[in-house]
C-alpha positions, 0 to 999 in steps of 0.5 A: 625056616625060623631065625635061628636061636643062640644058645649059652654055652657050658663051661667045657664049651658045649651047648647048654641042654634045652628044655621045650616049655610049650609048642602052640600053633596059631592061625588067625581067621579073617575078620570082617569088622571089630566094634568095642574094646577088649574084653567087650568086643564084637567081632564079625568073622568072614570066610566062616559059615557055621552054627555055634554048635558046628563042631569038627574033629581036628587032626593035626600031624607032622607031615612026611611028604616033601613038598618041592618047590621045582619039578626034578629034572627041570626048572619048572614049579612042581605041582600038587593036585587035590587028588593027592590025598593018599600020597600024603596020608599014607606017608605019614606012617606011624606019626602021632597026632600031635594036638592030642594027649596033651595035659590040660588042653580042652576038646576045642583043640581037637576033638570038638573044634568050633570056629568061634568069633571070641578072642583066644587066651594063650597061656604063656609060660614064665621062668618061675612056672607060672602062666601069663595070659596072652589075648589073641584075634579068633583063630584056630588055636591048639597046643602041640605035643613037644617031642618034634620040637624038642628034636628041632630045638636039638638040631639048632644046638648042633648046628651051633657047633657043628654047622655043616652036620645039622639038619637046620644048616640051610633052607634045603636041608631044613625043608627036607628034615621039617616037612610042615604040618598036615591037617585032617578034619572029620566031622565030630560025633552029633555035629553038623558040618562047618566051613571056614577059610583061615589066613595061613599067611598070618599063622605061626608055630612057636616054641617056648623053651629054657636055653638051660635047665636051670638058671635060666632068666627068661622063657624064650621063643622059637617061631615058624611062620606059615603061608609057604608051600601048601597044597589042598587036598580037597578032591575036585574034578576039572572040567569046562562047561557047556550047557546052553540054558544053565551055567553051573559053577561048582566048586567040587568040580572045579568046573570053568564055564567058558563061552566066546565073546563072538562080538562080530560074526566068528563064522565068517572072518570077512564078514566079521572084520567088516562089521568091525571095521564099520563100527570102528569107523563110525565111533571114530568119524562120528565122534562117538565116546564109549561111556561103559559096558556091563555084562550081567548074569542072572541067578537061577533062584533057590531057597536053599543055595547059598551063592558064593559072593565073587565070580571072577571072569578072565581071559581063557584064550590068552590066560591072562586078566582083563584089561578092566581087571589091570585098571583097578588093581590099585583099589584097596577095599578089603577082603572079597570086595576088593577090585569092586569096580571090575565087579562080579559082586553078587548082588542080593537085590537084582539076584545077579553078578555084573562085571564092567568091560568097559576098558576091553571094549574100548581096546576094541574099538579104539582107533589106530595112533599115528604111530601104529599100522591100522591093519595090524591094530584091526586084527588085534582088535578082532581077536580080542572081540573074540576071545573065549572067557573063563567064568568062576567062582573065587574065594579071594579075588586077589589070588588070580594066578592060574594054576595047572589043573589034571584030568587023568595023567593029563596035565594042562598048564595054567587053566584055572584061578587058584582061589577057585580050589578052595571056594566052597559054593555052587551057584547056577546062572541062566545061559543064552538058552533060558526061556526067560529073555529077561534072564539071559546074560547081557552085554550092555554098551553105553555110548555118547553121540555129540549133537548135531 
């Protein structure tokens, strides 16, 4: 909900009529690097995959489907799933396309939208009827029809004199009145496909208006910030992979590959505990020091496949991050390379993904402190040694919160990392059953032994 505007009053105490001049939507792209200064800048975009001629037919509507924060009748958050396109689309009714039928709007804002690394020029209206150029970083930019936003402005006028009767009185009432925007994309005629991830958290919808029909001294703005409640409707089917020879990470299946860590004999708890006790004793008594632990997965090579920039490992058993991910939570590296010490970044040289599991293994082998009971520490260590690990491809490594998944009518809570939903690439990894021993997944433990 935007900050409430205040309008001047007429001589009879009523609120002056307000005239909407222009409405624009702007959502920036993620930018990897910028060199030079405007207008001679070179901008490299992140998370945009296309050629210069790859156009899309972009359609923007006023959304009619209410996105609730909580599930009715309970305190749990309301979940929305990728197979609910028909629910949202059917709710549109006869809503007009907002980014069509606007005088002087180029086709690049609707029927021939293209991802571009060029700065955008927004024509900002001035009170004398002219326009001033505003330069914006590359992003999605579209002018929208004014009628719906004129109605919102009118509600603010009502609210100024009769607050409890307006539909912008508080956040809950406003959310029901204006339910956001609905985006649809089709292929443009004769164009190839294109992919792009937009930075909605930095986007906005801006209404330019005069707060009185004549005699206005300035054009004012009303901003709606984006990045609130949202739903992705690119339909996917969740599943868990079990192939012994290959690990298929497919974004359109929301496929999670899970594997048992099984550092010790899981088939026999007694034998496994004995193995763990013996190794813990050697590390303690012989003063071995754990140096590093790396897990590596090798890609099944293909000249036509673009491998995801980032894979992610997490504790599927306990539905939480691994200790090594937490250890590097302060890593300030931007974008997809954030938490780089945890790993999971695709190496074009090695054609593999490597993860650091040093702290996870250290917590399994660390001796009990003077305040701890050895049997309790041993039990916890054995559980950590045999957890089930989830392996997925993610678009935004910082967005690791787990969301629900649904199969039929069955909902599984905290099943999959959120950014899996909008990660577009497939990869295939060699598994333990592959014929080439050098390509099998490996867990490499490096430790230091003191000299005798």
